[in-house]
C-alpha positions in Angstrom: -124.5 82.8 2.5 -125.0 82.9 6.2 -124.9 86.1 8.2 -121.8 84.7 10.0 -120.0 84.1 6.7 -120.9 87.6 5.4 -119.5 89.1 8.6 -116.3 87.1 8.2 -115.9 88.2 4.6 -116.6 91.8 5.7 -114.0 91.6 8.5 -111.4 90.2 6.1 -112.1 92.9 3.6 -111.7 95.6 6.3 -108.4 94.1 7.3 -107.1 94.1 3.8 -108.3 97.7 3.4 -106.6 98.8 6.6 -103.4 97.0 5.6 -103.4 98.7 2.2 -104.2 102.0 3.7 -101.2 101.6 6.1 -98.9 100.7 3.2 -100.2 103.7 1.2 -99.9 106.2 4.1 -97.3 108.9 3.8 -94.2 107.9 5.6 -93.0 109.4 8.9 -89.7 110.9 7.8 -86.8 110.8 10.3 -83.9 113.0 9.4 -80.3 112.4 10.4 -76.9 113.6 9.2 -73.9 111.6 10.3 -70.3 110.9 9.3 -70.0 108.6 6.3 -66.6 110.2 5.6 -64.1 111.9 7.8 -62.5 110.9 11.1 -65.8 109.8 12.7 -66.9 107.6 9.8 -66.0 104.3 11.4 -67.8 104.9 14.6 -70.8 106.5 13.0 -71.2 103.5 10.7 -72.1 101.3 13.6 -74.5 104.0 14.9 -76.2 104.2 11.5 -76.5 100.5 11.1 -78.4 100.2 14.4 -80.8 102.9 13.4 -81.4 101.2 10.1 -82.0 97.9 11.8 -84.6 99.7 14.0 -86.3 101.1 10.9 -86.7 97.7 9.5 -88.1 96.4 12.8 -90.5 99.2 13.4 -91.9 98.9 9.9 -92.4 95.2 10.4 -94.4 96.2 13.5 -96.6 98.5 11.5 -94.6 101.7 11.6 -95.2 104.8 13.7 -98.8 105.9 14.2 -99.7 103.4 11.5 -97.3 105.0 9.0 -94.1 103.5 7.6 -90.8 105.0 8.7 -88.4 106.5 6.2 -84.9 107.6 7.1 -83.5 110.6 5.3 -79.7 110.4 5.9 -76.9 112.7 4.8 -73.2 112.7 5.2 -72.0 115.5 7.4 -68.4 114.5 6.7 -67.4 114.7 10.4 -67.7 118.5 10.2 -70.0 120.4 12.7 -70.6 123.3 10.2 -71.7 120.8 7.5 -74.0 119.1 10.1 -75.7 122.4 10.9 -76.3 123.1 7.2 -77.7 119.6 6.6 -80.1 119.8 9.6 -81.4 123.1 8.2 -82.0 121.3 4.9 -83.7 118.4 6.6 -86.1 120.8 8.4 -86.8 123.3 5.7 -86.4 121.4 2.4 -87.0 117.8 3.2 -89.6 118.7 5.8 -88.8 115.6 8.0 -91.2 114.8 10.9 -88.5 113.8 13.4 -84.8 114.4 14.1 -82.0 112.2 15.5 -78.7 113.9 16.2 -75.4 112.9 14.6 -72.7 110.7 16.1 -70.3 112.9 18.2 -70.7 115.8 20.5 -69.3 118.5 18.2 -71.8 117.9 15.4 -74.6 117.3 17.9 -74.0 120.7 19.3 -74.4 122.5 16.0 -77.3 120.3 14.8 -79.2 120.8 18.0 -78.8 124.6 17.7 -80.5 124.5 14.4 -83.3 122.3 15.8 -83.8 124.7 18.7 -84.1 127.6 16.3 -86.9 125.8 14.5 -88.5 124.5 17.7 -88.0 120.9 16.6 -87.3 118.0 19.0 -84.0 116.3 18.4 -82.9 113.1 20.1 -79.3 113.5 21.3 -78.4 109.8 20.8 -74.7 110.3 20.1 -73.4 113.4 22.0 -71.9 112.6 25.4 -70.6 116.1 26.2 -72.3 117.5 29.3 -72.3 121.0 27.7 -74.8 120.1 25.0 -77.6 119.9 27.6 -76.4 122.9 29.6 -77.2 125.6 27.0 -80.8 126.2 28.0 -82.2 124.5 24.9 -85.7 123.1 25.3 -85.9 120.7 22.3 -82.7 118.7 22.7 -83.3 115.5 24.7 -80.5 113.2 25.5 -80.7 109.4 25.3 -76.9 109.1 25.1 -75.0 108.4 28.2 -73.2 111.5 29.4 -69.5 111.8 30.1 -70.1 111.5 33.9 -71.2 107.9 33.2 -68.0 107.2 31.2 -65.7 108.0 34.2 -68.0 106.5 36.9 -66.0 103.3 37.3 -62.4 104.6 36.6 -61.6 105.8 40.1 -63.1 102.7 41.9 -61.3 100.2 39.7 -57.9 102.1 39.8 -58.2 102.4 43.6 -59.1 98.8 44.1 -55.9 97.8 42.3 -53.6 100.3 43.9 -53.3 102.6 41.0 -53.2 106.2 42.3 -51.6 108.3 39.5 -52.5 108.7 35.8 -51.6 110.6 32.7 -54.3 111.6 30.3 -53.5 111.5 26.6 -56.6 112.2 24.5 -57.9 113.5 21.2 -58.7 117.2 21.4 -62.5 117.3 21.3 -65.3 118.2 23.6 -65.9 114.8 25.1 -62.3 114.4 26.2 -62.1 117.8 27.8 -65.4 117.1 29.6 -64.0 113.8 30.8 -60.9 115.6 32.1 -63.3 117.9 34.0 -65.0 114.9 35.6 -61.7 113.2 36.5 -60.5 116.5 38.0 -63.3 116.2 40.5 -61.8 112.9 41.6 -58.4 114.4 41.7 -59.6 117.3 43.9 -61.1 114.9 46.5 -57.7 113.2 46.8 -58.6 109.8 45.3 -56.3 110.1 42.3 -53.5 112.3 41.1 -53.2 113.4 37.4 -49.5 113.8 36.6 -50.0 115.2 33.1 -52.6 115.8 30.4 -52.0 116.1 26.7 -54.5 116.6 23.9 -53.7 115.7 20.3 -55.4 116.8 17.1 -57.4 114.4 15.0 -55.2 112.5 12.6 -52.3 112.2 15.1 -50.4 108.9 14.7 -47.2 109.5 16.6 -47.4 109.2 20.4 -43.7 108.8 21.1 -43.3 112.1 22.9 -46.2 111.3 25.2 -44.7 107.8 25.9 -41.3 109.4 26.6 -43.0 111.7 29.2 -44.9 108.9 30.7 -41.8 106.8 31.1 -40.1 109.7 32.9 -43.1 110.6 35.1 -44.1 106.9 35.7 -47.8 107.2 36.3 -49.7 104.1 37.2 -52.2 104.4 34.5 -52.6 105.9 31.0 -56.1 107.1 30.3 -57.2 108.1 26.8 -60.4 109.3 25.3 -59.8 108.3 21.7 -61.3 106.4 18.8 -60.3 102.7 18.2 -57.7 103.5 15.5 -56.0 105.8 18.0 -56.1 103.4 20.9 -54.8 100.7 18.5 -51.8 102.9 17.5 -51.0 103.6 21.1 -50.8 99.9 21.9 -48.5 99.4 18.9 -46.2 102.2 20.0 -46.2 100.9 23.6 -44.7 97.7 22.3 -42.3 99.4 19.9 -41.0 101.6 22.8 -41.1 98.7 25.3 -43.5 100.7 27.6 -46.3 99.4 29.6 -48.4 101.3 32.3 -50.0 99.4 35.1 -53.3 100.1 33.5 -54.3 101.3 30.0 -57.8 102.7 30.0 -59.5 104.0 26.9 -63.0 104.1 25.3 -61.3 103.0 22.1 -60.7 99.6 23.6 -64.4 98.9 23.8 -64.8 98.2 20.1 -64.3 95.0 18.2 -61.9 96.8 15.8 -59.4 97.2 18.7 -59.3 93.4 19.4 -59.1 92.5 15.8 -56.2 94.9 15.1 -54.1 94.4 18.2 -54.5 90.7 18.7 -52.5 89.4 21.7 -50.9 92.9 22.2 -54.3 94.3 23.1 -54.8 91.8 25.9 -55.4 93.3 29.4 -56.3 96.7 28.0 -59.3 98.2 29.8 -62.2 99.8 27.9 -64.5 102.5 29.0 -67.9 101.3 27.8 -71.5 102.2 28.2 -72.9 99.2 26.4 -71.8 95.6 25.9 -73.6 92.9 23.8 -73.5 90.6 26.9 -75.0 93.0 29.3 -78.4 92.1 30.6 -80.6 95.1 29.8 -84.1 95.1 28.4 -84.3 93.9 24.8 -80.6 93.5 24.5 -80.4 89.8 23.7 -83.0 90.4 20.9 -81.1 93.4 19.6 -77.8 91.6 19.5 -79.3 88.6 17.7 -80.9 90.8 15.1 -77.8 93.0 14.6 -75.6 89.9 14.2 -78.0 88.4 11.7 -78.1 91.5 9.6 -74.5 92.6 9.8 -72.4 89.6 10.8 -70.9 90.9 14.0 -72.0 91.8 17.5 -72.9 95.5 18.2 -70.6 97.7 20.3 -71.5 100.8 22.2 -71.8 103.1 19.1 -74.5 100.8 17.9 -76.1 100.6 21.3 -76.3 104.4 21.5 -78.0 104.6 18.1 -80.5 101.8 18.9 -81.4 103.2 22.3 -82.0 106.7 20.8 -84.6 105.5 18.3 -86.2 103.2 20.9 -86.8 106.2 23.0 -88.1 108.2 20.1 -90.5 105.3 19.1 -91.9 105.1 22.7 -92.4 108.8 22.9 -94.3 108.9 19.7 -96.5 106.0 20.9 -97.2 107.7 24.2 -97.8 111.1 22.8 -100.0 109.7 19.9 -98.9 112.6 17.7 -95.9 114.1 16.0 -96.6 117.5 17.6 -93.2 118.8 18.7 -94.3 120.3 22.0 -96.3 117.3 23.0 -93.4 115.0 22.1 -91.0 117.1 24.2 -93.3 117.0 27.2 -93.6 113.2 26.8 -89.8 112.8 26.5 -89.3 114.8 29.7 -91.8 112.8 31.7 -91.4 109.2 30.6 -89.0 106.6 31.9 -88.2 103.4 30.0 -85.5 100.7 29.9 -83.5 100.4 26.8 -80.4 98.4 25.7 -78.3 101.1 27.3 -80.2 100.8 30.6 -82.6 103.2 32.2 -83.8 106.3 30.3 -84.7 109.2 32.5 -84.0 112.8 31.8 -84.2 116.1 33.6 -87.6 117.4 32.5 -86.2 121.0 32.1 -82.8 120.5 30.4 -83.4 117.1 28.7 -80.1 115.8 30.2 -79.8 112.1 30.7 -79.9 111.0 34.3 -80.4 107.3 34.2 -77.3 106.1 32.4 -74.7 104.0 34.1 -71.2 103.2 32.9 -69.2 99.9 32.4 -65.6 99.0 32.3 -64.4 96.0 30.2 -61.1 94.3 29.9 -59.8 92.3 26.9 -59.2 88.8 28.3 -58.5 85.9 26.0 -59.6 87.9 23.0 -63.0 88.8 24.5 -64.5 91.9 26.1 -65.2 90.9 29.8 -67.1 93.3 32.1 -64.9 94.0 35.1 -66.9 96.9 36.7 -69.4 97.4 38.3 -69.3 94.4 40.6 -72.9 93.4 40.1 -72.5 93.1 36.3 -69.0 91.8 36.0 -68.3 88.7 34.0 -64.6 88.4 35.1 -62.1 89.8 37.6 -59.8 92.5 36.3 -56.2 91.5 35.7 -53.9 94.2 37.0 -51.1 95.2 36.4 -50.8 94.6 32.6 -47.9 92.2 32.2 -44.7 93.7 30.7 -44.0 92.8 27.1 -41.3 90.3 28.0 -43.6 88.5 30.4 -46.3 87.7 27.9 
C-alpha cells in the first residue's frame, strides 16, 4: 500500500472517529417552559414549533460546540407562577446548559427572575413588555421585539388616512398596558386622541358593551392588543351589531387563524405585526420553506420570535466558544446580527432590544399584505373599512 493510500485511510478513519465522537458527546441541553395548555397555548404552539425546527437544523449542522442539542420542554400552563417553578427545576434538577424564556411577557418576567437568581443567561424571545428589561437584571437578554416596535407604525398609518381618534379595547395583560403607555406618548404630542380604553380579562367573549360605547363615542379606529381568538370574536360581534370603525387594528389579525376563522368578514382588518413570511430579512425565505415543509403552513410572528431567539443564542455560543454564562452574556451584549425578525442589537447593560422594527399588515383578498412601512409594503392600505352592507 502506498504512503498516499495509507494517509487516505488514516484520514477517513479520523473522520469516522470524529463523527462518532460528536454523536456520542453529551448533549447541550436547552431548557424552556411554555404554554401547552391554558389561554396562551395556541400562540405558544407556533413559538415551540419554530424552536424545534431550529433544533433539527442545528443538529444537522453538527450541533453546538460539536455537541447535539436537546430541548427540555415543560408545560407552564399559561401561568407565571408555574413558569417560575419550572425554570427552577430546569436549572437545579435538569441542569440544563442554556435557557430560552416562555412565550408571553408575564411568564417571561417570572422565569427571568429565577434565571437572574442563579446567574443564568435567559434569551427573552417571547416577552415584548418593556418592563422586563427595566428591572436591572443582568442575565436577561431580549431578542423579542419590544412594545415600542409594535406601535411604531400605528400613528403614521392612521394619520395618513385621516383617522385621528381611537378607542383601545384589549386583554388585561402587561403587553397591552405597555402599548397603551406607548400610544399615550402619541396622544400627548397631539397626533391622536384616545377617546376611551377598556381592558378585559382572559376568557372574555362578549364585547357588546365596548361596541355600544364605541358606537356612541364614534372613534375613527378600534385598537386591540389581543390574541387571534379574541380578535376573531370582535369581528364576529362587529357584524352581529352592524358596527364598523374606520380602521380595526389588532395584533390578533396577524395570524393565519384570524383569516381562516373570519373569512370575508376579516377583510380590511389591519394587523400589528413584527414578522411576516414574505418580508425580506436574512434567512427568512429558507426559514419559511423549512417551516412549511415540516408543519404544512407558513409561519407567523409567534414562530418568527421563537426562531429569531434561538438563532441569536446559536450565534452567541459560536462566538463565545463556550457555555460559560458570563462570557455568553458579554457576547450577547456586544454582537449584532440579522435574523428573520430583522436586526438584533441590544443595550449592553440592560439587554433590551434596540434593533427591532415593526410592520403593519392588512387582510386583502384573503392574504396578509404589508401596508407599513412604505419601503417594505406589498400593497396600499384600504381605508376606511367598507360598511357591512357595502361588501
